[in-house]
C-alpha positions in Angstrom: -6.4 -1.0 2.8 -6.8 2.4 1.4 -3.1 3.1 1.9 -2.1 -0.2 0.6 -4.1 0.5 -2.5 -1.7 3.3 -3.3 1.6 2.0 -2.1 1.2 -1.8 -2.0 1.7 -4.1 1.0 5.1 -2.4 1.4 3.4 0.8 2.4 1.8 -1.1 5.3 5.2 -2.4 6.3 6.6 1.1 6.2 3.7 2.3 8.5 4.5 -0.6 10.9 8.2 0.1 10.9 7.7 3.8 11.6 5.2 2.9 14.4 2.5 5.0 12.7 -0.4 2.5 13.1 -2.1 4.6 15.8 -1.9 7.8 13.8 -3.3 6.1 10.7 -6.1 4.2 12.4 -7.3 7.3 14.3 -7.3 9.6 11.3 -10.5 10.0 9.2 -10.7 7.5 6.3 -10.5 10.4 3.9 -6.8 10.9 5.0 -5.9 7.3 4.1 -7.8 7.7 0.8 -6.0 10.9 -0.1 -2.5 9.5 0.8 -3.3 6.4 -1.2 -4.2 8.5 -4.2 -1.0 10.5 -3.8 1.1 7.3 -3.8 -0.7 6.1 -6.9 -0.5 9.3 -8.8 2.3 11.5 -7.3 2.4 13.7 -10.4 -1.1 14.9 -9.5 -0.5 15.8 -5.8 0.7 18.9 -3.9 3.3 16.9 -2.0 4.7 15.5 -5.3 8.4 16.0 -4.5 8.2 14.3 -1.1 6.3 11.3 -2.6 8.7 11.0 -5.5 12.0 11.5 -3.6 11.2 9.9 -0.2 8.2 7.6 0.1 8.2 5.9 -3.3 11.9 5.1 -3.4 11.6 3.6 0.1 8.7 1.4 -1.0 10.6 0.4 -4.1 13.7 -0.5 -2.0 11.6 -2.6 0.3 10.1 -4.4 -2.6 13.5 -5.2 -4.1 15.2 -6.2 -0.8 12.3 -8.1 0.7 10.3 -9.9 -2.0 7.2 -11.2 -0.3 4.3 -13.4 -1.3 1.2 -14.4 0.6 -1.7 -16.6 0.2 -4.4 -14.9 -2.0 -7.3 -15.4 0.4 -10.5 -14.0 -0.8 -13.8 -14.8 1.1 -12.0 -17.5 3.1 -10.6 -19.5 0.2 -6.9 -19.8 -0.8 -6.7 -19.5 -4.6 -2.9 -19.1 -5.1 0.2 -17.3 -3.8 0.1 -13.6 -4.4 3.4 -11.9 -5.5 3.5 -8.8 -3.3 6.3 -7.3 -5.4 3.9 -6.9 -8.4 1.9 -3.7 -8.1 -0.6 -4.9 -10.6 -1.4 -8.1 -8.6 -1.6 -6.2 -5.4 -3.9 -3.6 -6.9 -6.2 -6.3 -8.1 -6.2 -8.0 -4.7 -6.8 -4.8 -2.7 -9.5 -3.7 -5.1 -11.3 -7.0 -4.4 -11.4 -6.5 -0.7 -14.6 -4.9 0.5 -14.1 -1.7 2.4 -16.8 -1.0 5.1 
């Protein structure tokens, strides 16, 4: 969820496509937190050019080519469909998910 907070649901799809799940889940939570912040504000990170020229365009292309929606399930209730292509909606959804 920390990574999705920076790059949307499409960042998770990219992680799955690149078979990086194991690397991400075994890394300290701080790594996901920092990468999420870098995706959210690439102008403030050391790896700015890589984020701006590689990762962010891939995520943008995924959003355009594969528009997704999903049930907005919070605390077990379905309130409405969530447009995954809208960063603002995804940010709100992810911010509402408790991180343990």
